[in-house]
N, C-alpha and C positions, 0 to 999 in steps of 0.2 A: 426514612428511605433518604439516598442522596439525590439530590436535584438529577443527577445523570449520570446512570450507571453504562456500566459493561454487560453485556452479560456471558456472550462466547464469540468465539470465530471456528471456521475452517475454511479451508483451500480449497476453492472452488475448480480454479486451472493452474496445473502447470504443466512447463514441457522446459526440456533441453536439446538443444542438440550443441555436443563438443566434437569440433573437430580439432582440439590440443592434442600435438604430439609433442614436436619437440622444439621451446621456442628458441633456443640456443640463448638462454640468461636476455632475449630483448623486450622491454616494456611492452608490455600491452595496456592498453587506451580503451577504457572503455566509457561505453555510453550507455547515460542511463534516461528514460520515458518515463514519469510516473506518473498519474493520474487517481483521479477517484469518481464514485458515480454511485450516487444516491438511488438504492432502490429501493425501500418504502419509506414512507413518514408519516403512519397513520396516529391517530386520537382517538383512545379507548374510552372505555369506560374508568380502567382504575389508572389509567395511566396514557404516554406516548411510548409508541413501539416506533422505533428505526432498523434498518440494515442499509450498510454504505461496502461498497465494493472498491479497496485499493488496490490499482493494477500497477504494474509494474513490469518493464520490456525491457532487457539491457544488453547489450550487443559486446563482446568482447573481438578487439583487432589489435594486431602486430601490421603496422603498413597498413595497407592496402586488402589483407590477407582477414577475412573474419572465422576465428578462430569457436566461437561460442556465443549461441544467441538464449535467453532463460524467458520465458514468459511468467507469471503468476500474477494470480485473484485469488486476493484474501479475502471474505466476508468477514463482516462484524457486526455482531445485532447490540442494541444500545435501548434502554429504558430511558422516562423519566418521571418527572411530578408534574400532574398536573396545579397542583398548589401553589408551585415554586415556580413554574417554567409556563410561556406562550407559547401556543404550536411554531411561529416564527422563530424562537427563541431555542427551543428546543431542534429546530430544523440547523439553526445556525452552530449550536452544539454538536450536532451531526456529524457536520460537514467541518469544521475544526478537529473538536477532540476525538471524535472518531477515526479520522481518518490521519490524526498523530499518536493515536492508539495502535491503530492497522499497521503506520511503517514501523514502528519500532517490535512489534512483532513479524514484521515481513523479513527486517534486517535480520535477526535471530534467526529465522527459519533460511533464509540466502545463505547467510555467513557458512552454516552448518549443512545444507546442502549442498553447497560448491568445495568446503573442507573435505566432504567424503567422496567427489565428485572426480577428483584428479585436476579442478580446476582449482590454482591458488585461492585462498578463503576472501570472500568478495564483503564488504562490507558498505550498505547503504551509509551512502553522506545523508547528513541530515539535510529535512527540509522544510521549507517557510511555509507552512500551510495557508496562509495568510496571503502572502504573493500566489500562492495557486490559486485558491479560490476566486479573487481579483481577478485574474490570468482568465479561469473560465467566466466570468462575469464577463467580462469587456469582449468576447470572444465567441457569446454567442450566435 
């Protein structure tokens, strides 16, 4: 068994409001808000188990008009080896590696959904998970 493993993911919440009709080729400004939340991080007899949510909210605007809003919450489940990891190291990996994994899955999901919904395909930008974690720690 690897030290840290991804088990699965599921879309917990998804909503989209689309008011995009005719943009007249004007550029759409997209605002992203991304976060994560550790749902649980447990030590069990056979190893560690953790679940984490990656949360994405975005808004598309032309000038001052709101064209669309998207909310996505993606949950991932992970396990870790007690032989190789401490509880604190597993939690750190859950936050860093788990968030990075879910951000990539969310990127593919978002691109697919938007391209099938009459919205120009949206590609989630790369995120600095370390900076996000540090920001969350400093703003508790």
